[in-house]
N, C-alpha and C positions, 0 to 999 in steps of 0.2 A: 356816296360819292357825288362829285360835282362835275360841272362842264361849264366852258366859257359862255357867257352871254355876248350879245352884240356889243355891250359897251365893254367887254373884258371882265366882267364881274361873274363870280362862280353862281351858277342856278343848281339848287339841290335837286337831286334825283327825285321823282315822284315816289310815293310809297308802294303802289304797284309795281313799278320797274324794280325797287330794292327788294320786295318779296320775291319777284320772278327770279332775280339773280340769286338771292338765297336758295330758293327751291331747286334751281338747277345744280348749285354747288352741292346742296344734300343728296340729290339723285344721283350726282356723279360720284360722290363718296360712298353712297351705300345702294349702288345699282344691283348688286347681286342679292340683297334682301329685298328690294323693290321687286326685282323679278319673282322671288319665292312667293312674297305676299300677294302678288297679281296672280299668281296659279293658284294659290290658297283660296283667293277670292273668287276665281273661276270655278274651282270645286264646290264651293258653297252655293253658287249660283246654280250649277247643275243640280246640286242636292235639292234645292227648292223647286227647280222645275220638274224633276224626276219623280219627287215623292210629295203629294199634296194631300191636306194642307200641312199636316205634321203626323208624327207619332204620338198617339195618344193612349196612355196606359192605364188599364184598372189595377190598384185603384189610386196610384199616386196622381195621376194628372187630374182626375176628376176632384179629388181632395183640395189640391191647389186651387182649381177653378171655383169650387164651392166657397173656398175662403175670400176669393176675389168678390163673389156675389153676396155673401153674407158674413162679414169678417167676423170671426170668432175663433179663439185658440182651439187647436185640433187636439183630441184626446190622445191620439197615437203618433209618436214618432216624428211628426212633422210640425215644427214651429212655423210661425206665418212670415218669415221673411220673403220667401219666393211668393207667396199669396199677395203680399203688399205690392210686388212689382207688377203682377197681373192687375191687382186693383187700380194701379195708376193708368194702365193701358186699357182698362175696361171700356172707357167712353168710346174707344175705337172700334170695339166688338170684332176685332180681328185676330184669330190665331196665327195668320200668316205675318202679322207684324210682330208677335211675339218671337217666333222662329227668326225673324230677319234681324231682330235686334240680338238675339243669343248667338247668330252666326257674327255679327260684329264683335261681340264679347269673345269669342274663339279667336278672331284675328287679333284683338287686343292682347290676349295672352301670349300669342307669339311675338307681337311688337314690345311689350314690357320686356320680355326675356332678353331680346335683341338689344333694346335700348341700354339695359343694365349692364350687359356684357361689353358693349362698345363703351359705355361710361367708364367702365373699370378696365379699360385699355386691352380688352381681349381682341386678338385679330378678327377680321370680318368672317373668315371661314369659320372659325371656331363658334362664333355668335350665331352664325346662320345655321349651323349643323345643329346647335342646341335648340333651335326653333321647330326643327323638322317634325317631331311628335306632336307638339301640341297643333300645329297648322294641319297636318296631313293624315293624322291616325283616324281610321274609319271609325273606331267607337267613340272618340271623342266627337268626330263629325255627327255621328248617330245621335248622341246626347244633345248636340245643338239643335238638331231637327225635332226634338221631341219636348212636349210640356213637362218639363222636369227641371228641378233646381240645380243639377249638378254643373251646368256651365257656369251659372252666377257664382256658384260656390267656389270654383277653382279661380275664376276672375279676382273674387275678392282676396283669397289667400295669396295668389301670387301679386297681386297689388300691395298688400301689406308687406310682402318680403321685398318687393322692388322699392317701396318707399325707404326702407331701412339700409338698403344696400346702394341707394343712390350716391350718396356722398360718404367720404371718410369720416367726417364727424356727424353725429346724430343731434339734430336739433330737437327741441322740445316740440315744435310743430310735427316734424317727421315721426316722433314716437307717438304723439297723439293721433295723428292720422293713421299710421299702422294699427294701433290699439283698436280705434274705430272700426276699421276695415274687418280686423278679425271679430269684433263683436258682432257686427252684421253678418259676418259669415256664421257665427253661432245661433243667430236667428234663423239662417237658412238651413243650417244642419248643426245639430247640438254636438256634434263630434268635435266641433272646432272650439268648444269651451276649454279642453285641455292645451289646446294650441295657444290660447289667450295667455295660460300660466308659463308655457314655454316661451313665449314672446318677452314676457316681462322678467323671466329669469336672464333671458339672453341680453337685454337691456341692462339689467344690473350688472352683469359681467362685463359689458362694454363700458360700465362706469358712466353712463350718460348724466348721472347728477340726479339729486333726490327731486328736483323740480320736475324733471322731464318724465322721472319715473312715477311720481305721483299724480302728475297731470294725466298721463297716459292710463293709469290705473281707474282713476276716479271717471274720467269721461268715457272709457270703454265700458265702464260697468253701467252707465246710464241707460242706454238703451237694453241692455241685458235686464237690470232690475226692473224696468218699466214694463217690458213684456211679462216677466215673471209677476208682477204685481196683478197684471190684466188678467193672467192665467189663474192667480190665485182669487181673484174676484169672481171667476167663472166656475172654478172647480174646487176651489178650496184648497189648493197646493200651491206653494211657491215654488215654481219649475218653469221650464220652458216647452215641456212636452211630455205626454204620457208614454207609456210602453216601455220604460227604461227596466223595470223590475221584470216584466214578462220577457224581455229581450235577454237579460242576463240569466234568467231561469233556462230560457231555451239554450243558451251556450252551456249551461251546467248539465243538460240532459245528454250531452255527447260524451260524459265521463263519470256522471254521479253513480255512486254505489252506497245505497242507503244502509247497507250492513257496516260500512265505514263511518258514514255521515252520522247515523244515528239521530235523525231529525226529531223535533218535538212532534208530538202527536197531530197537531193541527197542520204541519206542514207535510205529513207522511204521504197525503194523497197526490203530492207533487213528485213522488218518486218515479222513476222509469217503471213502465207497466208492460214492458216486452215488445211495444210497437215501436220498431225502428224507423227513422227517416234517414234520408241520405245527406242532410245537411242541418246545421244546428237552427238555421232560420225557419225551416218547415215546421219545427215544433212551436215556433212563435205563431205561424199562420194556420196551425191546425185546429184552433179553436178551443183546445183543451184547457188552456190557462182562463178561459171566460166562463167556465161552469160556475154554478154557485159556490160561494155565498154572494158573490158580486164582484163587479169590474175592479173598483178600487181596492177592495179587501183582498182580491186575488193579487193586485199588482204588490202590495206590501207583503204578502205571504210569499210570493215569488221571489222578490228580492231578498228577503230572508232565507229562504232555501239555498238560492244561489250562493249566498255569503258563507252559509254553513258549509256548503258543498266545496267551495274553493279552499276554505280554511282546513277543511279536513283532508281534501285531496289536491294539494297545490301542484305537486309533480304532475299528476294526471292533467290537470288543468292547463299547465304551461306546455305540456306535450300536444295536446289538442289544439292550443292556439298556435304552436309552431308549424304543426302539420298543416292547418288551414292556411296560415301566412304563406308557407312554402308553394302553395297553389298558383301563387301570382308569378313564379319563376318556371312554370311547367311549360314543355313544349312538345308536341302540340297542347293547346290550352284544354284544361279539363272542364267539363260541364259541372257545375257545382252552384245550386242543385241540379239534378239531372234533366229537371222539366225545363230549364232555360237554357239558351244557346250560351256556348263558351265564349264566343265573340260576337258582338252584335252586328254583323253584316246586313247591308239593305237587302230587301227582297222585293220580288214583284206582286206578292200576295195583296189582295185587298182585305183590309181589316175594318169590319163594320164597327160602329160605336157600341159600347156595352150597354145592355139593357138592365143592369144591376142597379138597384138602389136609386133611381132617378137620375141616372148617369146622362141619358139623352137629354132629359129637361136641363141639366147643368150647362151642357154643351149648347143647346138651343139657346138659352138665357144670355150666355157669353158671346156667342158667335152664332147666330141664326144661318149662317151660309154653310156650316160644316155639316157634312152628311157621312162620311167614313173616310179612311186613310187609303189612297190608292195610288198606284204607280202610273206614271204618264210617259208613254213612248213618244219619241226614241230616246230620251234623255234617261229613263230609268234603266235601259239595257247597260248604258255605260256606268250607272251608278251601282248596278248589282255586280257587275264585273270587278268593281273597285275594291281590293282586299288589303290594301296597305296597313298594317298594324305592326306595333312594336312587341316583338317576341320576348315571351317571358324571360327566357336567359340573357337576353341583351339588357332588359331592364335591370336584371340582377348585376350585369357587368357594369352599368352606369353607376348604380348606388355603390358598388364597391370602389370605383373610380373616385367618387365622392370622398369615401371613407379613408381610402389609401393616401388620397391628396391631403387630407386634414393631418395624418400620422407623419407622413414624410418629413425629412428634415428641412425641406426647402422653405416652405411658409413661415413667416413670422407668427408670432401668437395672434396678432390682429387678423393676419390673413387666413388663420384656422378659423377664427369667430367668423369670418365673412362666409366662409364654406359650410360652417356648422348650422346657420340659420336656415338656408333652404335644403340642407341635407337633413337636418333634424326635423324639419316640418315634414319632408317627404316621407321619412321613415315612421314618424308618429302616424301618418295618414294612412300608411300601408298596414300598420298593426292594430291601431286602436278600434277599428270597426270589428275587427275579429275577437278582440279582447272583451268586448261588450255585446257582441251578437254573432257575426260569422264573417266569412269571406264571400265577397262577390266581385266579379270582375269589374263592374260598375264602379264599386267603391275604390278601386285600384287606380282609375283614371285620373285623379288629381296629382298622382304620384310623378309620372313621367316629366311633365314641365319643370317640376321643381328638382327632380333629381338630374336632369340635364343641366339646369342652371348651376347646381352645386358641382358637378363634374367639369364644366366649362370654367368655372371660377378656380377650381383646383389645379387645373393643368393648362389652362390656356393663356397665362399671363405673357403678355408682350413684352420683350426685353425694353428697359428704359431707353429713350433716346435723348440726345442732347436738347436743351431747351432752345426754341427758335422764336423769332418774332413773326407774328401773323398780321397781314394786312387787314384782317377782319376779326378782332377778338371774340365778338359775339358768335361769329360763324366757326371760330376754332373750337370754342366751348361745345358747339353742338356736334361738329363733325370729327374732329380729331383730338380735341382736349381730354385730359385725363384727371380726373379728380384726386387720383392717388400720387399726382406729382403736383406739388403746390410751388408758387413762386417764392423766393426767399423772403422770409419775415413772417410768413403766414404759418401758423401752427394747426397741424392736423394730427388727430389721433389715429394710430395705425388699427 
């Protein structure tokens, strides 16, 4: 915008003034979400003040920190993606900095959800409502406050979905970006590998073109193959992490009947021995799988036994998986396994650092200031009282809303595909951990943000309005413009 000069000539408005004007317009259009985001930010500040320096768990947190100190692929379950993040922050020697960045990641998850829904012309109240679980669920908040990979994993997956939903047409750059984000998520948690296949199939169904599909596939495989080569050079196996055979064996222990399976002689020692655990994962941690003849030989043997068990008893396997998946929708929440809390609420107890396997030395090398995890009053009193959590039945309703939204007659085929992406990823993240190991409430936490996004996309469409001319085209694109409504002459794929 311009104003008259003393000579009557227009004078360009300064850049700071233009940015201020644009900022005011954005705040006016999105004041409700700005208020919600401010409250979520205050809640995270309270968390950091009330629980210091962070939740540090045996053995996950220490394994990640060890990777940051001595980069080397882990034998068990944990690929190095989150460890690389800690490695980048290692020069600061600050656990608090890690937690602060993770809280920003949590806010970014809510921001991405809101931005995609507004970009897709959903009403403000629908978009804001869809962000509430991501921004305020106590268990997600708890994971942000812990030295764990969960928050980074959720952000990468939500980021990949957001990139693909941002515009009605999917460019090669968007396809490649989403593929790379899911590939990075697979380096944080191997459960994302099937999601990469799901994403590529979805891109093919959207007919993005062979160039975009091939580019996304090749570039997504680069970090995965590179890390697998590093793992192979270290352990002689081309994979991202160990423990997959033992995990699947632990899953099979909940239903295996060797009189039906009739395993080969060398696998017979892995048959149930009459000792029952209350959850499949407890068999993994029992140490039984690490008895002679050796770790890697046991992995191969356990995988073979589990495959034989599943092929011999497919109905029993599916029944066990279904029963454990159903735990996600129970209320009150079920403790599974019973040694763990059903919901990770905050407590005021002091938790000393572990003495096991050089854990204290690991923490001291990364951040010498850390002594233990402790609550700080008066902030901790409010934090302990905070119990906001998405109930299991409500999560089930949200997933059903997304499913019914795809099945009803209203949406076009393209609209169904838009809902299918976040809904399919959410459902996969709910089921896959149980398929390969066990149910854990922690593993469910990536599901609510994606399920809410799918439900809002399925039912929150705002009726189309007549085209109007905006005085500020670039601002209209951010505040009120819709990528689903294109000017005449521009082709968009539904």
